[in-house]
C-alpha positions in Angstrom: 0.0 0.0 0.1 1.6 3.6 -0.6 2.2 5.7 1.6 -0.3 8.9 1.9 0.3 12.3 2.5 1.8 12.6 6.3 0.0 16.0 6.7 -3.0 15.3 5.6 -3.4 11.9 7.1 -2.4 13.8 10.5 -5.2 16.7 9.7 -7.6 14.2 8.5 -7.1 10.5 9.7 -4.8 7.9 8.1 -7.0 6.3 5.0 -9.3 9.1 4.2 -8.7 10.2 0.4 -6.6 13.6 0.6 -7.8 14.8 -3.1 -11.2 14.7 -1.8 -10.8 17.5 0.5 -8.0 19.8 -1.4 -8.6 19.4 -4.9 -6.2 19.2 -7.6 -3.0 20.4 -5.2 -4.0 17.9 -2.4 -2.5 14.6 -3.8 0.6 13.9 -5.4 1.7 16.0 -8.9 -0.1 14.0 -11.6 1.7 12.5 -14.2 -0.7 12.3 -16.8 0.7 15.6 -18.8 -3.1 16.3 -20.4 -4.0 16.7 -16.6 -0.9 18.6 -16.0 -1.3 21.3 -19.2 -4.7 21.7 -17.9 -4.0 22.8 -14.9 -1.3 25.1 -15.8 -4.1 26.6 -18.4 -6.3 26.9 -15.3 -3.8 28.7 -13.6 -2.6 31.4 -16.4 -6.6 31.7 -17.0 -6.8 32.7 -13.3 -3.9 35.2 -13.6 -5.6 36.7 -17.1 -8.4 37.1 -15.2 -6.8 38.9 -11.7 -4.9 40.8 -14.4 -8.1 42.2 -16.1 -9.9 43.4 -12.8 -7.0 45.2 -11.7 -6.9 46.9 -15.4 -10.3 47.6 -15.2 -10.2 48.8 -11.6 -7.4 51.2 -12.5 -9.0 52.4 -16.1 -12.5 53.4 -13.7 -10.0 55.0 -11.2 -8.4 56.7 -13.7 -11.8 58.3 -15.2 -13.3 59.1 -12.4 -10.1 61.2 -11.3 -9.9 62.8 -14.4 -11.5 65.8 -13.4 -13.0 66.3 -16.8 -9.5 66.9 -18.8 -10.3 65.4 -21.9 -6.6 64.0 -22.2 -6.9 61.9 -19.1 -10.2 60.7 -20.2 -9.3 59.8 -23.5 -6.5 57.4 -21.7 -8.4 55.8 -19.3 -11.5 55.1 -21.6 -8.1 53.4 -23.9 -6.9 51.4 -21.1 -10.4 50.0 -20.6 -10.9 49.5 -24.0 -7.7 47.3 -24.6 -8.2 45.5 -21.1 -11.5 44.2 -22.4 -9.8 43.5 -25.9 -7.5 41.2 -24.1 -9.8 39.2 -22.3 -11.6 38.8 -25.6 -8.6 37.7 -27.3 -7.4 35.1 -24.4 -11.6 33.7 -23.9 -11.5 32.7 -27.9 -8.0 31.3 -27.9 -9.2 29.1 -24.8 -12.0 28.2 -26.3 -10.3 27.2 -29.7 -7.8 25.3 -27.7 -11.0 23.6 -25.8 -12.5 22.7 -28.9 -8.9 21.4 -30.3 -8.5 19.1 -27.2 -12.4 18.1 -26.7 -12.0 16.7 -31.0 -9.0 15.0 -30.7 -9.8 13.4 -27.4 -13.1 12.1 -29.2 -11.2 11.2 -31.6 -9.2 9.0 -29.7 -11.2 7.9 -26.8 -14.6 8.1 -28.7 -17.4 10.7 -27.9 -17.5 12.8 -24.9 -20.6 12.1 -22.9 -22.6 15.3 -23.2 -25.0 14.6 -20.1 -28.3 14.8 -22.2 
């Protein structure tokens, strides 16, 4: 029987499936390259989402503190539009790559159930 995670065993009791409590980070690193890539993509998308929120907040702050100055207002609106365009490009790239991965895996392993 393989040894479990000693920290999780001490907190949750020996024999408790660690992955049920801690998700993808609680157990040993997966050896499946597809899962590794999916986890990396999810982490990167999380950072991109955080960056988008920060940029939109900053652009809104710039717009509110522009004081009616046309240059500052234009700069804030430009930053806001660039952030939205970046988010659209990121989501489009993710959806295209997701479609390709699902199509390839479906061709290799059979169709993916749709739940309907």
